N, C-alpha and C positions, 0 to 999 in steps of 0.2 A: 761169734759177736754180732754179725749183722742181723741175725735174728732177734737180738736183744733190742736193737735201736730202730728197725725199719718202720715201725709203727709211727715214730716221730721223725723220721728221716727219709722222705720219699723222694730220693734223688738217685741218679745213676752217676756213679763217680767215674773218673777217668784217671789215668796214670801217666806220669812223665818218667822216663829213665833218667836217673841221675847217676851216671857212672856205675850202672849196675845195680842201683837201688830204686825201688818203686816209690814214688812221690805221688801221693793221691790228692785229687782236688775235684772240686765242683765246677762246673761250666754251665751254668743255667741261664737261659733267656738270650735276648739279642738287644743290641743297642749300645748306648754309652756304657763303658765298663767300670763296675764298682768291685774293687779288690779288698776282701775282707780278711784280716789277718788276726789269727787266735793267739792266745797265750798258753800259759802253763797253770794247772794241769788240765785244760779244756782241749777241744779239738774243733773241727768244722762244725760239729753238731751244735756248738753254741750260736751259730749264725743262722740256723734253719729257718727260723721265723722271719728273719730279715730277707733272706733269699726267697721265700715264698711271697713275700709282700712286694718285692722289687723286680722280680724275674720277668713280669709282663711288660716291663718298660725299659729294663737295663740288663746288661750281661754281667751275671754275677760269678766272680771267680774267688773260690774259697780253698785254699790249700790246707792239707794237714802237714804239719812240720815232720821231718823225719823222726821216727821215734813216737809219733803221736797219731790218733785216730786210725784210719785205715793204711796210713803209710807204713813202710817197712821199719823195722825196729832193730837195726843192727848194733853189734858190739862196738867198743871203742876202736877195735882194730880196722872197722871198715868205714867208720864215719867220725869226723871231728865235730863234737857237740859244742860249738861255739857260736857266738852272735855273729861274727863275720861270715861264717859259713851258712847260717840261716839267711843272711841277706843275699848271699850269692845264689841260694836256691831259689829264692822269690824272684830274683832278677832273671834267672834262666827260665823260670816257668813263664814269666810275663813276656819275655822275648820270644819264647816258643809259640806263643798264642798270637802274635801279630795283632795286638789289640789297637783298634783305631780310635783316634781322638784322645782326649784327656783322661787320665786314670782318676777315679774317685777312690780314696782311701779310707776304709773303715778299720780302726785299730784298738786292740784291747789287751791289756796286760803286757806280756812280752811282745805282742804284736805291735805295740807302739815303737819299741825300739827297732824291731825288724822292718816294720812299714816305713818308718821315718828314715832309718838307714838306707833303704831303696830310693826314697824320695830325695835324701841328700845327694845320691849319685845322679839322680835324673830330675831335678826340681822343674824343668821345663814340661815335664809329662804330667804333673799333678794338677788336677782341676779343682777338687774340693777335698776336705778332710773332716772325717768324723772321729772324735776322741771319746773312748769309753774307758773310764778307770785305768789309766796306763800312765807311762812316762816316757820321755825321749831325752832325758837330761839325768843328771846324778841326783841322788837323795837330797832333798831339800834341807838346808840347814837346820830347820826346826824340826825335822823328822828323825826319830831314834830307829836304828835299824832293828826290826822286830826280833825278839829273842827266838821265837819259833823258827824263823828263817835262818838265823844264825846257827842254831842247832843242826838244822837240815843241811846247811851249807859246809860246816866246818867240823862235824863230829862223826865218828863211827856210829854212835846212837843214831843220828839222823839218817845215815845211810840204811841202817836196819829198820828204822821206822818207815821211810819213804819206800824202799825196794821190797823190804820184807812184809810189811803189813799195809802198804798203800795209803799211808797216813795222810800225804800231802793231798790225793785225789779225793779220798773219803772226806777229809776235813773240809776242803773247798766245797764239796757238794752240799755239806750240812750247813756251813756258815756263809756260803756265797750269796744266799738270798735271804734277806732279813723280813721284809714286808710280806712276800708270798713265798714261803719255804717251798723247796722242790718236793714233789711226791716221791716216794721210794722208787717208783718206776723211773722217773727222770734221774734220780741219783745214780741209779744203776747203769743207765745209759751213758752218762758222763764218765763214770769209772770203767765202763766196758773195755776200752782198749788197753787198760792197765791191770791186765789180770794175772801177771806173773813177775817175778823177779826180773826176768829177762826184758819183759814189756815195759818195765817201769824205768828204764835207763834214762829216757829223756826227761822224765819227771824230776830225777835227781840232778842230772846234768844241767838243766836250766837253772836250778837253785845255786849249783856250784858255780855257775858262770856269772852270778851277779858280781859286778865290780864294785867294791866297797871303798877302795883307797888307791891314791897312785901307785903304780907297780902291780896292780891286780891285772890280770889278763882281762882285755876289753876295756879298761879304764880309758886309755887313749882314744879307742874307738867311740866311746859314748861321749866323750868330750867333743870330738869332731862332729857327731850328729847333732849334739846340742848347739854347736856353734853355726851350724847350718839352718837352724830353725828360723832366724830372721828372714830368710828368703821367701818364707810362706806367710809373711805378715799380711799381705793383701789378699790371699786366697780365701774363698769362703770356708769358714770352720764352724762346726757345731760340737758343743762338748755336752756329753750326758754323763751324770756322775752320781753313784750311789755313795753317800757320805759315810755308811757304817762299814766301809771296806778297811780292814784291819792293816793292811799294806798301803794301798793307794787312797790315803785318806784325804782330808781337805787341805793339808799342806801341799800335796801334789796338784790338787785343782787350783790353789791360789798361784802356784808357779806357772801353770798353764795360762791362767788369766793375766798374770803379769807379763808373760811373753806375748800374749795374743789378746790385747785389750778389745779388739774388733769382734772377737769370737761370740757367738750366740751360745749361752749356757743355760742348761736346764739341770738342776742339782736336786737331788731327792734325799731329804734328811733321814728317812726311814728305809733306805734301800741299802743293799750290799754291793759286794764286788762283781757278781754277775748281773749287771745292770739290764742287759738284754733279756735276761729270764726273769729277773725280780719285778721289772716294770714294763714287760714286754707290750702290754696292752696300751701303754702311753707312749712309750720310746719308739717303738717300731714305726707307727704312724707319723711320728714327728720327724724321724729320719727321712722317710719318704717324702714328706712335705718339704724339708730343707733341701733335698736333692732337686725337687721339682721346680722350686721358686728360686733357686741361685744359679 
């Protein structure tokens, strides 16, 4: 797999032992820490251009969640694929690194829930927040749960599509960029970690872990994270949004803006879910500038 992505991923990874599981992460540069948290079905590869732009000035920490990227991909007998465990993992990584000063969070997709889950436990540690097509609250009332996600989450057909045919990762790489579609080479790099039934377990478990209604696993935890968001009302926040995201659409953006009216917002009507990929030439410099001047 490494040979397929090394051209675009010029980093030396590190690993943390999580109870016998290998948790891969990047630790690039020095200075104020910037922790970048990816979602599903991407991996630390998503942040490569931002790391290259920031590592001369900041210490960039980018984990691959268990089951993703270069991290180990255990079965359910060895790992509990749930939001609470994801937050625990991130917390253990940050604790192990003895990061100095405030932590700047960059979050995308599931990374919003995981990263803000960490922040809700340690609000005093957070310096700035960069939001990229994500959520840290329940589905906005204006948003209908997408049928494609429901099929993947709740049906045997969904399991076959995601784990048998890699439909979630393949689909995301095709529709994730709207204005600047990925080259075939980039699409293959995004899909590379998810090359077998066994290695697609996290892709499916993330979707199955989406809490939709009271009583669903993690519903209460998402409520707790959302209830903690007001603690960050006065922290510098920048939001970068691709409006053509079929899940995290403008209803989610409006909810972020309602909760954080002071946030700096850059919204792109012709961009998709993978905003750092789709609009990298605009967004990466704007994030660097936001961190520098706030």
